[in-house]
N, C-alpha and C positions, 0 to 999 in steps of 0.2 A: 480568645474570642473578643471582639471589639466591645467598646463600652456600651453600645446600643443593643447588645445582645445578639447581633448577627455574627456569623463566622467570617473570619478573614482567610485569605489565600496567600500562602507563601510559596516561593519557587526557588529551587536550587538547580542551576543550569551549568553543566560541565561539558566543554568541548575541547578535544585534543587533536589538533592537526600536526603540530611540530613535536617530534620526539628527539630529545638529545641523544647523541651517541647511540643510535638505534640498533647498532650491531651488538648482540649479547655476547658475553665472554664465553659461554658454552656453545656458541653457534646459533644461527638464525637471527632474525631481526624483527623489529616493528617499524616498517617504513612509514615515513610521514604521510599524512592524508591531506585532503584538500577541501572536504565538505563538512567537517564536524563543527567547526566554529560557526560556519554559515548556518548549520542546523539550529544551534542554540540561539543565534541571533534572530532567526525567523520565528522560533518559539517565543522568544522575548517579545517581538513585535506583535505576535498573535495575542499574547497575554495582556499586553498594554492596550492594544487597539480594540480587541473583541471582548475580552473578559473583563477589561477595566481594572486589572490588578494595580495596586499602588507600586510605583517605581521603587520605593524603599523596601518593599517586601520581596524583591528579586535579588538573589545572590548569584554571581557569575564567576566561574573560573574557566580560563581559556588559554590556549597556547596556539597562537596564529602562526602560520607559515610565513616567513619573511624571505622573499626572493633576493633581497639586497644585502642581508646580513646573516651571519651564522648564529641564529638564535631567534626566539619568538619576539613579538612586538610588545608583549605585556610585561609589566613590572613583576618582580619575584613574588610579591604577596598575592598576585592575581593568577598565578600559574597553578594548574591542576597537579601539583605534587601530592605525594601520599599524605603528608602532614597537613597541607592546605585543604585537601578534601575531607579528612577526618575533622578538622577544625570547623569547616563549613557545615558539615552534618550536625555537629554539636551546637553550633550557633543557631541554626534554623530550628532545632529541637527546643532550644531554650526560648527563642522568641515566640514561637507559636504557642497558643493557649488551647486548653481543652475544647474540642469542637471545631478548631480551625483545620483548614485543609493544607496539605503540603504536597507540592508537585515537584518531582525530581526527574530530570532529563539528562542522560549521559550519552554523548556521541563520541566514539573513539574506538581504540582497539580493545578487544577482549582477549584475555590470556588464560593459560593454565600452568599451574606449578604444583609441586608435591605438597600435600597437605601439611599444615603445621599442627594438626591434632590427629595423628595417626592412630592413637588409642581409641578414638571414637569413630573416625571414618574408615580406618583400615590402613595397613602399612603401605599399600601401593595406591591409595586413593589420591585424587587430585582436588585442588581448590580452584574454582572458577574465579577470575579476577577482573577488576577494572585496571587498566594499565596507565600508570602516571606518566607524565611527560618526560620525567628524568629516569626512566627505568633502566637506561643504559649504565647508570651508576650503580655499582654492586652494593653500595651502602643503603640504597633506597629499598622500599618494600612495595609489593602489590597491595591493593585494597581487595581483600579476599571475601568470598561469599560468607564465610563464618563471621566476619566482622560486620558485613552488611546485615546479616541476620540479627545481630545484637542491636545495631542502629535502628532497624525497623521495630524490633521488640520494644525498645525504649520509647519510640514514638507512639506505638500502640498503647503502652502502659499510661501514657499521658493523654490518651483518648484523642489523638490526632487522626485525621482522615487522610490516608496516604495514597498517592498515585506515583508509581515509578515507571519510567520508560527507559529501556536500555537498548540503544541503537548500536550494538556491537555483537560480536560472535565469539564462540569458544574455540572451535576447531580450526578455523581459518582455512588456509589453502591458497592456491594460486589461480589466477585467471589466465585464460589462453587467448591468443590472437590479439586483436586491437579493437575490441568491442566497446571500450570505454568504461567498463565496470571495474571496481577495485574492491578487494576484500578487506573488511575491518576485523582482522584477527590474524593469528599466526598458527601454523600447523605444528609448531614446536611445543614441547613440554619443557618449560624453563627449569633447568637443574642448577642454575647459578646459586652458589652459597650466598644467602642473604640473612640479615637479622630476622629472627623468628618471633621476637616479642611484638606486641601489638600496642598501638596508641589508643585503641578503642576499648579494650578490656583485658583483664588478666587471662592467662591460659586456662585457669579453672573455669572462669565465666564463659569463655568461648566454648569449652568442651561441654559444660552443663547445658548451655542454651541450645547448641546444635543437637545434643542428645535428646533434649525435651521436645524440640520441634520435630525431629525425625520420628520420635515416638508418637507424637500426635498424628503425623502423617500415616504412620503404620496403623494406628487405630482407625483412622478414616478409611484406609484401604481395606482393612479387615472386614469392615462393614459391607464392602462390595465384593467379598470373596477373593481378595488378592493375597499376596504373600504376607506371612506374619513377620518376616524379617526384612522389612522395607527400609532401605536407606536411599539417600538422594541419588546415588549412582545407579540404583535399580529402577528409578522412576523414569520410564521412557516416554511418558505422556505429559511431560511438562517442559519448561524452558531449560531446566538444568541449573538455574541460578540458586534457588532456595527451596527448602521443603515447602510443601503445599499448605502453608498456614493461612488462616483466614484473617480478615480485618483490613486488608489492603488490596490494591489492584496493581499488578505487575504486567506490563506489556513489553515483551522481549522480541528482538528482531528476528530470531530464528530458533530452530531446535538445536540441541547440543551437537548433533552431527552435521549441521549445515553451516553455511557461510552467510554473513550479512554483507550486502553490497552497498557501495555508494556509486552514484551515476549522475551524469548531467542530463536530467530529464528534459530540461528545456533547451538542451544543446549548448549551453553556455556555462552554467554554474553547477558544480557537484552538490548533491545532497544524499544523505542516507535514505535508502528506499523506505524504511519504516517512517522516518520523520517526514519525508516528502508527502507520502500518502496519508499519514496521520493528520497533518495540517490541512491537506485538501479535504479530507473527510470532516474535520472539525469545523469547516466553513458552514456546516449545517447546524452548528451548535445551538441548542436551546435547552430549556429545563427538562424536556421530555426524553432526550437521547441518552442511551446507556453505553457503557464501554463495550458490551457485547455487540451492539449495533455498529459501533465504530470498528470493532475488530472484524466483523463480518465483511464490511466494506474494504478495509485495508488488506485483508488476506486475499480477496478476489483481485484487487488492483495489482498487488505485488506479483501474484501468480500469473497475471497476463504477460509479464515480462521476465520474471525470474521464478520459474516453476519450482526450483529447488531451494527457495527461501520461504519458510513458513512461519510467520509471526505467531507468537504464543501469548495467550491471555490467561492469567492466573488470578485467583482471588475472586472478589465479588463482581462478576461481569454485569450483573443487573443494576449495579450502582449508577446513579445518574452522573454524567460527566460534570466535574467541578461542583457537585453537590446539588441538592434539590432547591436551594434558594436562588439559583441563577435565573435571572429574568431576561428573556430574549429582547434585544434592542438592535435595531438596524440604524446605523449612522450614515447620513447622506453626505455627499461631497458637492460643493457648489460648482456650477459652471461659471467660469470667470469671463470667458470671451468666446465668440463664435466667428469662425472663418467660413462663411457660407459658400464662397466661391470654390474653396478646396475641400469642403465637407469635413471640416475639422473643428474641434472644440477644445478649449483650455480648461482642465480640471484642477481644482485646488487640492491636489494630492501628489505625492511623488515618492522619491527614494526614502525619505525620512519615515514614511508610513509603510515601508515594505513593498511598495508598488513596483512592478517591473514591466518592461516592454512585453506587450501581448495580453496584459490584464484587461478584462472586459467589464464594462459598467452598463447598467440600464439607466436611461435618462427619463426623468419624469418632469412634468411642469412644476413651476414654483408653487408652493403652498400645499403640495401633496404631502401627507404624513402617513397614510396607509399604503405602504409600498406593495401590499399583496394585490392591489388592483392592477393586474397585468394589462387590462385593456387601456389603462391610462398611459402606458409607456409611449414615449416619443421615438426612442431609438435605442439600438445597441451600439456602443462605441468600444474601440480597442486602442489602448495606449500604444502610441508609435514612437513618441519622443519623451523620454522620462527626464524630469528635472528633479531638483532636491525637494521642492515643495509644490511645484506646479508641473503638469504634464499635458502634452498635446495628445489628443486621441482622434482617430479617424472614425467616421460614421460607417459602421459595417452594415447595419440594417436600419432603414428609416420607415416607420410605420405610417402609412397613409400620408406620405409627404409632409410630415409634421414639421412645424417651425420651432427650432430650439433657440432659446433666448438666454442671455446672461441672467443668472439667478435660478435657472432650472436646477433640479436636484438629480444627482447620479448616485446609484447604489451599486456596490460590488456584486456582480453575479459571477460566482467562482466555480464555473463548471470545469470539467476536465476536457480540454481539447482532444479530439481524436485526430491523430496525425495519420492521414490516409496513406501517404507515401512512407514506406519503411526503408530505413537505411541499411545497406548491405556492405559488410566489410569482407574482402577476400583475403584469406590467410594462405600465403604461399608455403610450400613444404620446405622445412629446414632441418629435417632429421638426417643427421650425418650417417646414420646406420643404413640408409637407403643407398642402393646402387645409383651412381650418377645418372644412368639412363632412366631409372624409375623416377628420380626427382624431376628429370626433364619432362617425362610424360605427365607427371602431376602438374607441373607448372603450365604446360601446354593446355591441360584441361581447365585450369583456372583462367587462363587467357581467353579461351573460347567462351567460357561463361561470362567473363567481363565484357567481351564484345557484344554478346546477346543482350545483356542487361543494358548496356549503353544504347543499343538500338531501340529499346522499349522504354527508356527512362523518362522521356518527355511526357508521355501520355499514360504511363502505367503506374503500378503501385510501388515500384522499386527504384531506388537511386543509390549509386555507389558513394561510399564515404571517401573523404580525402584526408591527407595528412593534417590539414588545418582543422578538420572536423571529424574526429575519429569515432564519435559515438555511433553505435550500430544497434539496430533491432535484431539483425541476424548476422552471423558470421559463417562463411562457407570455406571448407577446406577439403582435402582429399586424404583419406586414411590409408593405412598399410594394406588394406584389402582392395585398393583401387576403387573405392566407393566415395561419392560425394557425401560429405557430412554437413548438416546444418546445426550450428551452435546458437546459443543465446548470447547476450552481450558479455557474459563471464566465461564463455568457452565451454559451457556444459552442453552436450548433445541434446537436442530437443527430442523427447520420447515419442514412440509410436509412429515413426515415419517409415512405413513399410509399403512395398518391399524396398530394399536398398537399390540405389541407382548407380550402376557401374559407369565409370568414365568412358569406357570403350563401347558402350551401348549407343546405338544410333539415336541421334537427337537427345542425348542425355542432358545436355545443357538446357534445352527447351523444357525437358521434364522437370528439372530442378527449379526453373523459373516459374513454371505452373504451380509447383508445390509452394514456393515462396508467396505467390499471389494468393493462393488459397489460405495459407497461414495468416497473411496480412488481413484478409477479410474476416477471418475468425477472431483475430485480436481486436479488430475494430468493433465487432459485435460485443465482445467481452467488455469493452470500455464504454459502451453507451451508458450514460448516466445523466441525471438532471439534478445538479447540485444548486439550483437556483433557490437560495434561502428564502426569497420572498414569495415563492409560489404557494398558493393556497393548498396545493396537494403535498407540499413538502412534509415527509414523514407520516403521511396519512395511509400509506400502503404498508401493511404489516404481514409478514409471511413467517411460517415456522413449519418445520418438518418433524413428523412423529412416526413411530412404529405403530402397527395395529396387529390384532390377532389374525392368525392364518385363516380363520373362518369369517373374517369381517365382511359384512354385506354393505355395499355403498348406500343402500336404501336406509340404513340405520345410522344414528350418530355414533361415531367411533369412540372406543375406549382408548385414549391416547397413551402411548408408552414412550418414555425417553429413549433416544437412540444412543448407542455407544459412541464414544469419542476416541479419535486417534489423532494426536498432535493438533488438538483444537478443531479438527474437521470431523463432521459426523461420518461414521463408518457404517456401511451396510453390506450385507451379503447378497449375492445373486439369488433371486427368488424371494427375498424378504419383502413383505408387504408394508407399504407406508401410505400416509396421507399428507398432503400439503395443505395447511390451513392458511387461507388468504382472507385478510380482514380489511374492510373499508372503514377507517376510523374517522371519516367525516361525520359531523352530526346529522341526525335524521332531518332536521329542518332545512339542511342545505339542499336536499332533493338531488344531490349529485351522485349518480350511479357510476361505479367503476366498470369499464369494459375491460375484461381481463383476458390476456393471452399469456400462455406459459410455453417457454422454449427450453429445450435441453441442448446444451453445448457438450458434445460427447467426447470421450477420450480418443476416438478415431478421427477427430477434427471435423466431424459433421455437426450441423445445427438443424434440429428438427422441431417443429411445433407439435407439442404433445396435448395441449388444450387450447381451443377446442379441437377434437380429433376428427370431427366431420369436415370433409373438404369444403362443404358449402357454408361453413360458419367461420367467422373471423374473430369472434370474441364471446365471452360468457359474462353476463351482467352480475355484479355484486352490489346490493343496495347499501346506502350509507348506514353506518352504525350496525353492520352485520358482517357475518363471515360465511365462508363456504369451504367445504372440504373436497380435495381433489385426490382420488386414489392414484397411487403410483406403484409400478412394478420396477424391478431392477434387473438389468442384464448387462453383459459385456460382449463386445464384438468377438467374433471367432478368433481363437488363439490368444486372447488376452487373459491374464491371471488377475490383473487389477487395473484400475484406472480411475480418473477423476471426472465426475460430471458436474457441470455448473447449471443449476436450475435458475432461469432468469424469468422473472414475472414482470409484465408490463401492465400498467393501468392507464387508460385514457378516458377522457370525458366525451370525446367524439369517436364515432366508429372508425377504425383504422385496420388495415390489412398488414399483418406482420409476416406473411409468407415471403416478403422481400428478403428477409434475413435468413431463410433456410439455405443450408449448404449441404451437399452430399458428403460422404466420408472422403478422406483424402484420395486424390487421384481418380475419383469417380466423376463421370460426366454429369454436369448440372442440368436439371430439367427446368426450363424457363417458361413453360406454358402459362402458368399463373401470372408471372411478371409481365409477359407480353400483353395479356388481357388488361392488366392494371395500367399499362402505359398508354392505353387509348382513352383514359378518362382523366379528369382533373384530380391531381393528387393533393393531399393535405401537406402542410410543411413538414410534419413528422415523416410522412411517406417519402417526401423528397429527400429527407436526411437518410432514410434507410436505403433508398435507391442509390444515393451517392456512395454509401459505404460498400455496396455489393456490386456495382456495375464494373465492367472490365476496365474502363478507362476513366478514372476519377478526374473531374475537371479542376478540382482545387486540391491544395496540399492539406489543409486542415479544415475541419468542420467543428461547429460548436453547438451542442444540443440546446443551449439557452437561446439561440437565435431563432427558435421556432416556438415562441411563447404564446402565439395566438391560439394554439391548440394545446390545452393543458394536459400534461402527462407526467408520469413518474415511473420508477422501476425499482425493483429489489431483487436480490439474488442470494442463493445458498450453494456452497460447494460441498460435495460429498465424495468420500473415498469408497469405491466399490471393489469388493474382493470376491473371488470365486469360492 
């Protein structure tokens, strides 16, 4: 703790792109990655620029991929080897004082190897590991979960406040096609003979610590009627890294059976999915936000693109991010020059601040210090030409033909752009087991699909990827049953696309394109969010889902029951009764009433408005500093045994019609009566955004929710797993 009595923040950032001799002696490999060092560099920029951590309090170990030389760019003492990682953990534990916060972020491969404490874990048990850059050398060691447990235990004994983010996976696997996604892990179990001793602790300490932690977990689980013989390998509802001990927060990229992906989300630079969405979500950071709120947002964002990667949150999810002493501060950027003829301005920010092409700012007049006054905004601008310290930005939206002058102030509005057009990669058959005539038929089916997408690409939702730009939202192939298959960027089949479409069916290519357009609209609705940190509604909408008794009467205040969790997602049974609590956290004196609309994004790819349910109503009012309960029932489409629903809640200050966003279930004809009525009247900017998302021929490639700030709005969402 610092001399003035306030807590300090320390960070250890580890990123591994380059792996020496990545082919293992016993077979398999850890291929070099491309986004891990970028991950930790972006985290470092965030900590320095937004959290205002001292540069001296950040420790970094990295192994950057070097295209010109056979080896990383960093000097040996900066590489994430086993001994350097152990030494870094020791150093940061020594430097931090009781009450200080320690943030740990690892991006790289995760691995598995036979446990070095078989007497405690079991003879056939595995250790989960972080993979050092030099793992190809048989004399090096993995950093094992048993060692991390002791490292965390020592930090807790010193009364440090710990946050650990692991953007890696355990089981690994392979991606298919050319969708642009890469797995951060290996499917192998490394059997290579390696030194079994530890630089962290003695074998006795490793065994006793793991045994005591596992016992604590068993005691906790016994209290909720689970098995009395719980070990980490039996805990299916956690990340798989550590026993579920308390006192720290762990955010892991995925479940033990899943893969963690890295992907070029902006089409240029690769990032880990967890790190990318974590930093996007943390753009809302202030003293009120909790890790649970961050996790809720991250899991929804990742599932919109990688449904089979489920980030896991363990520990005290209700803890405030970076501690309760964090004070929200918004730092403005100066407008240095104005090119009125070309509608461009020069901002005093650039690459050194982590700014990239496409970043958007809201511009205010000089002298403004309260950036929550949205009505004072002059314009929204987008960086088009990034420099090291200065960047040119184009004026995207000018409010009331305002005049921007040098000295005006710009603040980052870090929303998630919604990419209306989805990229499609076509995967041609290469299975040598197929008869040549079958391969020819499959290739012909792909060519027909290609021609149809090209015909509609100029004005539609779809565009084909190229060799130069291989990132894809969807991949299409033909399987051994002569059916078209739609994959995600990692090559995983997208679930619940029924019935199958045979390539020999009449107009089958058109049917696949219609399916892709429907999925594109669904994904666009998933991604609607307003991350404008300066909005007066930011974080003022609070939602939570609870179970209630079978005889619950909506006329009474419900007795709330916590719902069961499965893999950090709330799990409910068909027929189970629930209520959604919606709270308006604006102060009473604001007199600002939330107009609430609740949508259900269904497992059959339909979107329906569930509140208000009366076709003549568009919203339900919730007064400031008050809450309302919305009863919910649970069902599944015919033939489904399980599925995921996303409950999405919108709050607006002005009346708005959200029927624009309704979609039928997949392959069902859409009813457009309500939309045609609305098209004859003047639409609010938010309604224009919704219409753009769902109309058949979007006029623009990207839309930005923060470009509609004149009508204040916000949204929140909860994902649930429904089982029959």
